[in-house]
N, C-alpha and C positions, 0 to 999 in steps of 0.2 A: 504496498499500500504504497502509495508517496507520501513522504513527508512525514512517515512514520519510523522512529527508529530503532533498532531490534534492543532489547532489555541490553544492559553494560553485565559484565561479570564484574563482581566484588574482585578487588585488587585483593592477591593471594602474597602471604607473607610464612616465608621458614622463618620461624624463631627456636630457641634453643635456652632452657633452663637449666641452673646448676641448684642441686639437692646437696647442699653443705652440709656435713653433721661436725661438731667440736662438742667434746664433751657433752655429748647427749642431747646435744639440743641441735636445731636444724635452722641456717640464716634464711632471715626473709627480709628485704626492704623495703621501704614506703617511698613509692613514687613522688615526685615533685608535683604538687599543685601546676595546672596548667598543661600539663602531660595528658597525653590519652590515659585515662587510669588513673587518674592523677587524684592522690590522697590515700590512695590500697596499696595493699600490699601485696609484692608478688617474690616469686623465687628468681633471683638476679640471672643475669643474662643477655641475650639481643639475639638479632637478626642478621643470619647470615648472610657476607659478600658473597658475588658470584664467584666460584670457584672453591671456596672455602669448605672445611669439614667442619661438622658440628664439633669436634672435640678442639680445633683451632680458633672457632668461633667464641666459645666460653672461656678459653684462655685469655684469648685478647680482651675479649668484655669484661673480666672479670679485673683484669689489669687496670684497665680502662676505667672502669668504675668504682674501684677500690685500691686498688693500689698493691695487689697480690698476686703472688704469684702459686699457681693451680694446677695438679694434674688429673684429669676429666679420665674417669671410668667409665663401668658399663651402663647401658642405657637403661633407665628405668621403665618408661613408657612413654606415651605421646596421647595427643587428642588435637581435633580440629573443631574450631569455632566459628560461626560464618553468620556475615549479617548483611546486610542489603549492600554495605561498601567495602565490608572488609572480611576477607579468609584468611585466619591464622591455624598455622599447622606448628603444633608444641611440641618438640620434643624435651624428654629432660634426662640428666644423667646425672649419676655419681659423681664429686667432686671432691676433690681431697686436698686440703691448704697445706702449701709447702712453706712458705715464705711470705715477711710483709706482714704491715698493720694495717686493718683495715682502716682507711679513710672515707667519709664521706663527699663523694665527688658528682654523683649524679644523683641521688638519691636525697631525700629528707631525714630519714633518719631510718638505722637497722636495728635487728633483732634477733637475740639466738634465742628458739622458741622449742621444748620440750614437744618433740613429736606429737602426742597425743593434745595437745592445746593450739596447733595449727589451724584447724577448723574455726577456731573462736576468733580470729583474723579476720578484715577486710578482705579475703583477696580477690584480686583479677577474676572477672570468669575465667578465662584460661586455666586458670592454676587452680581455683579452687575444683573444676571439672577433672583434673588429673590426680588431686589431693592423695584421696583412696588408692589409689594404684600405685601412684609414687611410695606409700607408706608400705600397702604390702609387698611390693616388688624389693625394697629397702629393709625390710625385716628379712625376707628370706635369706638376702646375703649376708645377715650378719651373725657372728660364732654363737 
């Protein structure tokens, strides 16, 4: 039909998140106000750049966002969140802190939370959708 445009597809993002445990607590970070999901908590991470592996992306993002050196371990799970304008493919990985003190560079706050209390935080929707799966996979790998 002339003049009618086909519906546009949502923009697709590939994102990775760190499930980082230290002393029995999991790291979450509060997004800055004004960002997408501003003021909500997330597992830190970021968008993959073209040609970048998930592992390289997480190590880069954690250095940029917090100034820490990390090593990425096993993949714990993934989910997809779709809206009219955005589709987010989120994969989460177990991550190990190797060196450096955590600095707030791109978030308003960070918190180390006992795993059984994570659901009490106002997590972003993609992170909330993945939470139960992450906890189950992570606990399976614990000694």
